[in-house]
C-alpha positions as CSV (number, residue, x, y, z in Angstrom):
1,M,3.3,2.7,-6.9
2,K,5.5,5.8,-6.9
3,A,3.5,6.8,-10.2
4,D,0.4,6.6,-8.3
5,V,1.7,9.2,-5.7
6,A,3.3,11.4,-8.3
7,H,0.1,11.7,-10.2
8,A,-2.0,12.1,-6.8
9,Y,0.2,14.7,-5.8
10,R,-0.5,16.4,-9.2
11,T,-4.1,16.1,-8.9
12,L,-4.4,17.5,-5.8
13,K,-2.6,20.6,-7.1
14,E,-4.3,21.2,-10.1
15,H,-7.9,20.9,-8.3
16,G,-6.3,24.0,-5.8
17,V,-4.7,22.3,-2.9
18,P,-1.8,24.4,-2.2
19,A,1.6,22.8,-2.5
20,D,2.4,23.8,1.3
21,H,-0.7,21.8,2.2
22,I,0.3,18.7,0.9
23,I,3.3,16.2,2.2
24,V,4.7,14.0,-0.3
25,M,6.7,10.8,0.9
26,M,8.5,8.8,-1.7
27,K,11.6,6.3,-2.2
28,D,12.3,8.0,-5.3
29,D,14.2,5.0,-6.5
30,I,12.5,4.8,-10.3
31,V,13.2,8.1,-12.4
32,N,17.3,7.9,-12.3
33,N,17.1,3.9,-12.0
34,A,19.8,2.3,-14.5
35,E,16.8,0.1,-15.6
36,N,14.2,3.0,-16.6
37,P,14.3,3.6,-20.2
38,Y,13.0,7.1,-19.9
39,P,15.5,8.6,-17.5
40,G,14.2,11.3,-15.3
41,K,10.6,10.8,-16.1
42,L,7.8,9.1,-14.3
43,F,4.4,7.9,-16.1
44,N,0.7,6.5,-14.7
45,E,-0.7,6.0,-18.0
46,P,-0.4,5.5,-21.7
47,N,0.5,8.7,-23.5
48,G,0.2,10.7,-20.1
49,P,2.3,13.5,-18.7
50,D,5.7,13.1,-17.3
51,L,4.7,13.3,-13.5
52,Y,8.2,13.8,-12.2
53,E,8.2,17.1,-13.4
54,G,6.9,19.8,-10.9
55,L,7.1,17.1,-7.9
56,K,8.0,18.2,-4.6
57,I,9.1,15.3,-2.4
58,D,9.4,16.0,1.5
59,Y,10.6,12.6,2.7
60,R,12.5,10.3,0.1
61,G,14.8,7.3,0.6
62,S,15.7,6.2,4.0
63,A,13.2,9.1,5.3
64,V,10.3,7.1,4.2
65,T,9.5,5.2,7.3
66,P,6.5,4.3,9.7
67,Q,7.9,6.7,12.5
68,N,8.0,9.4,10.0
69,F,4.6,9.1,8.4
70,L,2.8,8.8,12.2
71,G,4.9,11.8,13.1
72,I,3.7,13.5,10.4
73,L,0.1,12.5,10.8
74,K,0.4,13.6,14.3
75,G,2.0,17.0,13.8
76,Q,4.6,15.8,16.2
77,S,8.1,17.1,14.7
78,H,10.2,15.6,17.2
79,L,9.2,12.2,16.0
80,V,10.4,12.8,12.4
81,S,14.1,12.6,11.1
82,G,15.3,12.9,7.7
83,G,13.5,14.8,5.2
84,N,12.6,18.6,5.8
85,G,10.8,18.2,8.6
86,R,7.6,19.4,7.6
87,V,4.4,17.6,9.5
88,L,0.8,18.0,9.7
89,N,-0.5,21.6,11.7
90,T,-3.9,20.6,11.9
91,N,-6.9,21.2,14.5
92,E,-10.2,19.9,15.1
93,K,-11.7,22.4,12.2
94,D,-9.6,20.5,9.4
95,R,-10.2,17.8,7.0
96,I,-7.4,16.0,6.0
97,F,-6.7,13.4,3.0
98,V,-4.6,10.6,3.0
99,Y,-3.6,8.6,0.2
100,F,-0.8,5.4,0.6
101,S,0.2,3.1,-2.0
102,D,2.7,0.2,-1.3
103,H,2.9,-3.7,-0.7
104,G,0.7,-5.1,2.1
105,G,-0.5,-8.4,3.8
106,V,-2.9,-9.2,6.2
107,G,-2.8,-6.2,9.0
108,I,0.7,-4.7,7.3
109,V,1.7,-2.1,4.6
110,N,5.1,-1.8,3.7
111,F,7.8,0.7,3.7
112,P,11.1,0.8,2.1
113,S,12.9,-0.7,5.0
114,H,10.1,-1.4,7.7
115,V,6.4,-2.1,7.9
116,L,3.6,-0.6,9.6
117,T,0.9,-2.9,11.5
118,V,-2.4,-2.2,11.9
119,A,-2.2,-1.8,15.4
120,E,0.2,1.2,14.8
121,L,-2.1,2.6,12.7
122,N,-5.3,2.7,14.3
123,A,-3.7,3.7,17.4
124,A,-2.2,6.7,15.7
125,L,-6.0,7.5,14.3
126,E,-7.5,7.1,17.6
127,W,-4.5,9.5,19.2
128,M,-5.6,12.0,16.6
129,H,-9.0,12.2,17.0
130,S,-8.6,12.5,20.9
131,N,-6.2,15.2,20.7
132,K,-8.8,17.1,17.9
133,R,-6.3,17.1,15.3
134,Y,-8.6,16.9,12.5
135,R,-12.6,17.3,11.9
136,Q,-12.9,14.5,9.4
137,L,-10.3,12.3,8.1
138,V,-10.3,10.4,4.7
139,F,-7.9,7.7,3.8
140,Y,-7.4,5.9,0.5
141,L,-5.1,2.7,1.0
142,E,-3.8,1.0,-1.9
143,A,-2.3,-2.3,-1.4
144,C,-2.8,-6.1,-1.0
145,E,-5.1,-7.2,1.4
146,S,-5.4,-3.6,2.2
147,G,-9.2,-4.2,3.6
148,S,-7.2,-5.9,6.8
149,M,-6.2,-2.5,8.1
150,F,-9.5,-1.2,9.2
151,Y,-11.9,-4.3,8.7
152,K,-13.2,-4.4,12.4
153,T,-10.6,-2.6,13.8
154,L,-11.1,1.2,12.6
155,K,-13.9,2.6,15.1
156,Q,-16.8,4.0,13.5
157,D,-17.1,7.0,16.0
158,I,-13.7,8.6,15.4
159,N,-14.9,10.3,12.1
160,V,-12.5,8.4,9.6
161,Y,-13.6,7.2,6.4
162,A,-11.3,4.8,4.6
163,I,-11.4,3.2,1.1
164,T,-9.2,0.3,0.3
165,A,-8.3,-1.3,-3.2
166,A,-8.9,-4.7,-1.7
167,N,-10.9,-6.9,0.8
168,P,-8.9,-8.5,3.8
169,D,-8.1,-11.4,1.8
170,E,-7.1,-10.7,-1.7
171,S,-4.5,-9.3,-3.7
172,S,-4.6,-5.6,-5.5
173,Y,-3.8,-5.4,-9.1
174,A,-1.4,-3.4,-11.1
175,T,-2.5,-1.9,-14.5
176,Y,-1.2,-0.6,-17.7
177,C,1.0,-3.5,-17.9
178,N,3.2,-3.6,-20.9
179,A,1.6,-0.6,-22.2
180,I,4.6,1.2,-22.6
181,A,7.8,-0.4,-24.3
182,H,10.5,-2.0,-21.6
183,L,8.0,-1.0,-18.5
184,P,6.2,-3.3,-16.3
185,C,3.2,-1.7,-15.0
186,L,2.5,2.0,-14.9
187,G,0.0,2.2,-12.1
188,D,-2.3,0.3,-10.0
189,E,-6.2,-0.4,-10.7
190,F,-7.6,1.3,-7.9
191,S,-5.4,4.3,-7.8
192,V,-5.3,4.9,-11.5
193,N,-9.3,4.8,-11.4
194,W,-9.8,7.5,-8.6
195,L,-7.2,9.6,-9.9
196,L,-8.6,9.6,-13.4
197,D,-12.2,10.0,-12.1
198,N,-11.0,13.2,-10.4
199,D,-8.8,14.3,-13.8
200,K,-12.0,14.2,-15.7
201,R,-14.4,16.2,-13.5
202,S,-15.5,18.5,-11.0
203,T,-14.7,17.7,-7.4
204,A,-17.1,20.7,-6.2
205,N,-20.3,18.8,-6.1
206,W,-18.9,15.3,-6.8
207,L,-19.4,13.2,-3.7
208,L,-17.3,10.9,-2.1
209,I,-19.7,8.1,-2.4
210,D,-20.0,8.9,-6.2
211,Q,-16.2,8.5,-6.4
212,Y,-16.5,5.2,-4.3
213,D,-19.2,3.7,-6.4
214,F,-17.2,5.1,-9.9
215,V,-14.1,3.4,-8.7
216,Q,-15.8,0.2,-7.1
217,R,-17.4,-0.4,-10.9
218,R,-14.2,0.2,-12.7
219,T,-11.8,-1.9,-10.1
220,V,-12.8,-5.3,-11.5
221,Y,-9.9,-7.6,-10.5
222,S,-10.4,-6.8,-6.5
223,H,-13.3,-5.7,-4.2
224,V,-12.9,-2.1,-3.4
225,M,-13.9,-1.6,0.2
226,R,-15.0,1.2,2.7
227,Y,-15.0,1.3,6.2
228,G,-15.4,3.6,9.6
229,N,-17.8,6.5,9.3
230,L,-19.9,5.9,6.2
231,S,-21.7,8.9,6.7
232,I,-18.6,11.0,5.7
233,A,-19.4,9.4,2.1
234,I,-21.7,12.2,1.4
235,E,-19.6,15.0,1.8
236,P,-17.9,16.6,-1.4
237,V,-14.5,15.2,-2.9
238,G,-13.7,18.7,-3.2
239,W,-13.3,19.4,0.4
240,F,-10.7,16.8,0.6
241,E,-8.9,16.3,-2.9
242,G,-9.6,20.1,-3.9
243,P,-12.4,21.8,-5.3
244,Q,-11.2,23.4,-8.4
245,L,-11.6,22.0,-12.0
246,S,-8.5,20.4,-13.0
247,Q,-6.6,21.3,-16.2
248,R,-8.0,17.9,-17.8
249,S,-11.7,19.0,-16.8
250,V,-11.0,22.6,-18.5
251,S,-9.6,21.3,-21.7
252,G,-12.5,19.0,-22.0
253,K,-10.2,15.8,-21.9
254,K,-12.6,13.4,-20.5
255,T,-11.2,10.1,-22.0
256,V,-9.8,7.5,-20.0
257,E,-7.3,5.0,-21.3
258,K,-8.2,1.4,-21.4
259,E,-6.3,-0.2,-18.7
260,G,-5.3,-3.2,-20.7
261,E,-3.2,-6.0,-19.2
262,R,-3.5,-6.0,-15.2
263,W,-1.3,-8.2,-13.0
264,P,-1.4,-9.3,-9.3
265,S,0.6,-6.7,-7.8
266,R,3.1,-9.3,-5.9
267,D,3.7,-10.7,-9.4
268,V,4.8,-7.8,-11.3
269,E,8.4,-8.3,-11.5
270,F,7.9,-12.0,-12.3
271,M,5.4,-11.6,-15.1
272,H,7.5,-8.7,-16.6
273,L,10.5,-11.0,-16.9
274,Q,8.1,-13.7,-18.5
275,K,7.4,-11.2,-21.0
276,A,11.1,-10.1,-21.5
277,Q,12.2,-13.8,-21.7
278,Q,9.6,-14.6,-24.4
279,M,10.7,-11.5,-26.6
280,S,14.4,-12.5,-25.9
281,P,15.0,-16.3,-25.0
282,K,18.8,-15.5,-24.5
283,S,18.2,-12.5,-22.2
284,S,19.2,-12.7,-18.4
285,A,15.4,-12.6,-17.5
286,G,15.2,-16.6,-17.3
287,A,18.0,-16.7,-14.5
288,K,16.2,-14.1,-12.5
289,M,12.9,-15.8,-12.8
290,A,14.7,-19.0,-11.4
291,K,16.0,-17.3,-8.5
292,I,12.8,-15.6,-7.5
293,I,11.1,-19.2,-7.7
294,E,13.6,-20.6,-5.5
295,D,13.2,-17.7,-2.9
296,R,9.6,-18.3,-3.2
297,K,10.0,-21.9,-2.1
298,A,12.4,-20.8,0.5
299,I,10.0,-18.3,2.1
300,E,7.0,-20.8,2.1
301,T,9.3,-23.6,3.8
302,V,10.0,-20.7,6.5
303,F,6.4,-20.5,7.1
304,S,5.8,-24.2,7.1
305,K,8.6,-25.0,9.8
306,I,7.2,-22.4,12.0
307,V,3.8,-24.0,12.0
308,N,5.2,-27.4,12.2
309,E,7.3,-26.2,15.6
310,L,4.0,-25.2,16.8
311,I,1.6,-27.8,15.9
312,E,2.0,-31.6,15.6
313,D,-1.5,-32.6,14.1
314,H,-1.3,-32.6,10.1
315,Q,-4.8,-31.7,9.8
316,E,-4.6,-28.6,11.8
317,R,-1.3,-27.3,9.9
318,D,-3.3,-27.8,6.9
319,R,-6.0,-25.7,8.4
320,V,-3.7,-23.0,9.3
321,F,-2.6,-22.5,5.9
322,R,-6.2,-23.1,4.3
323,E,-8.5,-20.8,6.4
324,R,-8.0,-17.3,7.2
325,S,-9.1,-15.3,10.5
326,H,-9.6,-11.9,10.8
327,I,-7.6,-10.0,13.0
328,E,-8.5,-10.3,16.6
329,D,-5.5,-9.6,18.7
330,M,-4.0,-6.8,17.3
331,S,-1.1,-6.5,20.2
332,C,0.0,-10.3,19.2
333,H,-0.1,-9.5,15.7
334,H,1.9,-6.3,16.0
335,D,4.7,-8.5,18.3
336,V,4.8,-11.6,15.8
337,V,5.0,-9.4,12.4
338,H,7.7,-7.4,13.4
339,V,9.7,-10.1,14.9
340,F,9.3,-12.3,11.8
341,D,10.5,-9.3,9.5
342,S,13.6,-8.7,11.6
343,L,14.4,-12.6,12.4
344,C,13.1,-14.7,9.8
345,V,12.7,-12.7,6.2
346,D,12.9,-9.2,5.4
347,V,9.6,-8.7,3.9
348,N,10.6,-5.5,1.9
349,K,13.4,-7.1,0.0
350,F,11.2,-10.5,-0.1
351,D,7.7,-9.1,-0.5
352,Y,6.4,-12.5,-1.5
353,A,6.5,-13.3,2.5
354,L,3.7,-10.7,2.6
355,K,1.3,-13.3,0.9
356,Y,1.5,-15.8,4.1
357,I,1.4,-13.3,6.9
358,Y,-2.2,-14.5,7.4
359,V,-0.6,-17.7,8.6
360,L,0.8,-15.7,11.5
361,N,-2.3,-13.8,12.2
362,N,-3.8,-17.5,12.2
363,L,-1.6,-18.5,14.7
364,C,-2.3,-15.5,17.1
365,T,-5.9,-16.3,16.4
366,K,-5.3,-19.9,17.9
367,F,-2.6,-19.5,20.4
368,K,-3.5,-15.7,21.6
369,D,0.3,-16.1,22.8
370,S,2.8,-13.8,21.1
371,K,6.1,-15.2,22.8
372,K,5.2,-18.8,22.0
373,I,4.8,-18.0,18.1
374,I,8.1,-15.8,18.7
375,S,9.9,-19.0,20.5
376,A,8.9,-21.0,17.7
377,M,10.6,-18.3,15.0
378,A,13.6,-18.5,17.1
379,A,13.8,-21.9,17.0
380,T,13.2,-22.4,13.2
381,C,14.7,-19.1,11.4
382,V,18.3,-19.2,12.7
383,A,19.1,-21.6,10.1
384,T,17.6,-19.9,7.1
385,R,17.9,-16.3,8.0
386,H,21.1,-15.6,6.0
387,Q,19.1,-16.1,2.9
388,F,16.8,-13.3,3.5
389,F,19.0,-10.7,4.8
390,P,21.9,-10.5,2.5
């Protein structure tokens, strides 16, 4: 995901977007990680360039927070802390392009130590529109169940056009997995597709709908979706992602590497360990896999206990896990998700929990009472909290 962001920065610059018009947030914990076999380097495709070279990061580490992200979008410097303090300085004549890549669940996306809910994101976008902070805004979102951040919540009359890596109910997929020795996956399928599309063509006359169609065809493991004001799709890509020919286009490099193995984004760590175990049975991979399995079972138990505390009927309990409702009560969803993240499971450290956030949304749909659901969490999570907040 970090490589996707670094690639996006380089692509925008190569297409003529000035560096002082780009703001980058990145945890930046990969290039100098002891487990990186290529110290100081970051790759997004096999045989590709080192994307860390020349990358300018404005907010890194603990400064990568939802509060800073929203403050940057709104242009409110008093809301940001850490980083270099840069925010958008835009008005009703400007076009804004936002690209976000991280883990997600139903109605939430992850930051390194916090989550951003669908209620918070949509409120920020509506505020920006009401306060004339843009003419048109295009939002590309890479995350599991990313469609749930916009489906039936993003208003069509605020001039936002959103494209997501997956529909509201499915995982997104990582790609180029095991393509370079000792590395797991180099990028994400949706992101790699739109970035390589930009790399190999002129964006001046290539429309957003053309890019959507291209990326939708190439992204085969999840359903690329679009939301909001769909009339924006007939605008040129270059208006948002830079109008100039990229270096790859100029040099005539039109080939796109075959994406090889693709893994569900939430399973990348586990599947990488499986590969390591197969290659070296005596490695520590087996013990690490056992710990992941143990943690996953414990997380599933947490959700089961919350549901059991609220619902006595066994068939109704099963239905809460089996079915999925769309987000109807953003306020309940927002409150319940934040309490779960702070009281029950730290979803940033244990992102497998994101797989079951839909259960919390189902409870909001069923009871329409966040206080009741939070009370059930308080009753059931206290005993196991120490497992997920080390």
